[in-house]
N, C-alpha and C positions, 0 to 999 in steps of 0.2 A: 717605319710604321707611325712614328710620331707625326711626320709631316702629313700623312694621310689623315690622321686623327684631327689635327689642327685644321687642315683645309676643309674637311667635311664639317667640322664643328662651326667654322667661320661661315661656311655656306648656309648652314641652318640658321645661324645668328642673323645673317643678312636677309634671309628669306622672311624670318619673323619680324625683323625691323621693318621690312617693306609692308607686311600685313598690318603691323601696329600703326605705321604712319599713314596707311590708307584710310584715314578717318575723314569725317566731314570737314570741309574748309569753311571757317567762319572768320570774317573780318569785321571789327566793330571799333568805333571810337565815340567818345563823349563830345558832343558838339557844344552844349551850353547847359547852364542851370537856370532855374527860375526860383527865386530871384538870382541875378548874377552875383558872383562873389566880388568883393567882400559883402557880407550881409549879416544882419541881426534879425532873428526870428523869435516869435513868442512861443509859448507852450503849445505843442502839437501843431505848429505851422509847418506845412510840407515844403521841403526842398525838392523841387522837380528836376529830373535829370533827363536830358534829351540824348538819345543814342541813335547813331546811324550805323547800319550794318549791311553786310552781304553774306548770305549763307546758302548752302545747298541742301539744307534741311530745316525743319521747324526748330525754332530756338526760343528759349525763355531767358529773360534778363532779370537778374536779382541784384539789388543794391547792397553796398556795404560801406562803412565809414570808419575812418581812422584819425587819430590825433597823435602826432609825434611817433608814428610807426606802430602804435598799439591800437587795437580794435576799440572803437567807441560806438557801439551799435546796440540799439534796442530792438530785439527780434519781434517785439509786439507791435512796433510802429514802422512798418515799411510796406511799400507797394511794389509788387513785381509786375512785369509786362504781360504775363500770360504768354502762351506760346504764339510766337509771331510766324507768319508764313515764310517759306523759303524764297530766296531771291534777294533783291535789294529793297530796303525799307527803313522805317524809323520806329523807335519804341520809346516809351516813357516809363521811368521808375521814380520812386520818391521815398524819402526818409523823413522822420520827425522825432523829436524828443520831448518828453514831459518835463524833465528836470534840466537844470543848467548844464549845457554841454558845449564843447568846442570841437569842430571838425576841420582838419586841414588837408584831407585827402578823401576823395570819393572813388570807390572801386565798383565796377559792375561786372558780375560773374555771369558767364553764359552756360546754359544747360541744354543738352540735347533731349530729344523726346524719350530716349531710353533711360534718362536719369543720370547720364554721365556728364562730368564737367568738360566743357569744350575749350574754354579760354577765359581771359580776364582783361579788362581795360580799365584805366584810371585817369583821374584828372586832379591837379592840386586846386584846393579851394580855401576859403577863409570864412567860415560860417559859424555864428554863435547862436545858441538857443538860450534865452533868458530864464526859462522856467516859469515865466509869468504870462498870463493871458494878455494878448495884444488888445489895445483899446479899439483899433480900427481894423476892419477886415481887408486883407490884402487882395488886390486884383491878380488873378492867375493869368499868365501869359497865354496868348492865343494858341501857340503850338502845344502847350501842355493840355489845354481843354480839348483840342482837336484829337490829339493822340489818345487821351484818356477815354474819350467817347468811342473812338474806333476800336480800341482794345476791349472795352466793355462789350461792344456789339459782337466782336469775334469770340469772346469768352462765352457769351450766351449761345452762339451758334454751335460752338464745339461741345458745350455741355449737353446739347440735344442728341449727341451721338457718342458711342464709345470711343475713347481715345486710343486704346490698344486692343488688338485681338488677343485671344488666349495664347495663341502661338507666339506672338511677339513678347508677351509677358513671360512665358516659360523660357524662351530663348534668352531674354534679358536676365532673368534670375540665374539661369545656368551659366551664362557668360560671366556675370558678376561674381558668382561663387568660385568659378575657376580662376579668375584673375586674382581674387583675394587669397585663395588656397595656394597659389603659386609662390607666395612669399615664404610660408613655412616649408613648402616643398623645396624651394631653392636652398634654404638653410640646411635642410636634411641632406640633400644631394651634395652640397658643398662639403659638408662634414664627412660624408662617406668617401668622396673623392680624395680629400686630403689624408684620410686615415688609411684607405685601402690601396691607393695607387702608388707606384714607384717609378723612378727614372723619367723617361719622356712622357709617360702617361700622367705622372704627377704634374709635370710642367703644363700639360694641356688642361688639367683640372684647375690649376692656379689662375689661368687666364681671366676668368670673370671676376676675380677678387678685387682688382684695382678699380674697374668701372663701378662695381657694386658698392665698394667702399665710398666712392665719390657720391653715388646716388644716396647712400645712407646719410652722409654728411649734409648733403643738400636738403634731404627730407627733414632732418632734425632742425636745421637752420630755418627752413620754411615753417615748421611747426612752431618754433619759438617766436617767429615773427607773426604768428596767427594768420598765415595765408590760408585762404579757402582751398587752395589747390595743393596743399603740402603733401598729400600721399600719392598724387597722380604719377609722378616719375617713377616712384618705387613700384607702384602697381603695374606700370607698363614695362619696366625693365625686368622684373622678377620672372615672368613667364619665359622671356628670351634666355636669361641665364639658366633657368631650370631645364629648359629643353636642350640647351647646349651641353650641360653636365650630364643629362640623361643619355644623350647621344654618345658622349665620351665613355661613360660607364658601360653602355651597351656594347660598343665596339671593343672595349677592353675585355669584356666577358666573352665575346665571340672569338677574339684572338686567343684568349687563354684556352678556350675549349678546343680550338683548332690545333694548338700546339700539343694539347694532351692527346688528341686523336692521332696525331702524326708520330707520337713516340713509338719506337720499335718495341714489339712484345717479345718476350723470351719464353 
């Protein structure tokens, strides 16, 4: 019976892994910055970032900046790409600082139309902001002006029509709630399995513990490193583990009921 429980559970796990991995494919890399690093910029001078991408859905690029592994980012002073069309293309994002700041890494985060995080790309840089206004106005690179103009035109066109239908909004909210609810659901199901099951059934219930423990360790490490994507693996793994445990508990209950029904009556 144990082998049947494990094989069925693994089949469910594989099926849900396939569903979870069947997400949009996005490839992106940072081509260059304007000005190129190393560079020194004045107060609120923009560091423009040129991104090349290939995507099978609309994607928004958002910049972030780090110094020695810690986030050095002013959320009031950044420019996103706006949603860029599917296919192959280019995008521009930018960051700036008012006070004296040093950045040695730039990351660009990718967002899908549904609001989910798709991926991240980065490039090492060496850029300093002095915190003082520059005496001379810096000339912006041609590619930065061209991309900024194209993105502004696209943003105006998209603002003229609704971005999402009500159905898409409701499905997105429902999907997001289910994904987040799967985290406490997994914890509850794992506790029930460890407490109530015995013998081979207990072994089946223990199976998700090791991979989920590794996921939790990774999540904590990513959070401490201030990664924008720190909860993603936990959010994707929890529904798979929860469904597996639910299948094991359901099969155990069915087996127990079958044994009770087959008991001889006197």
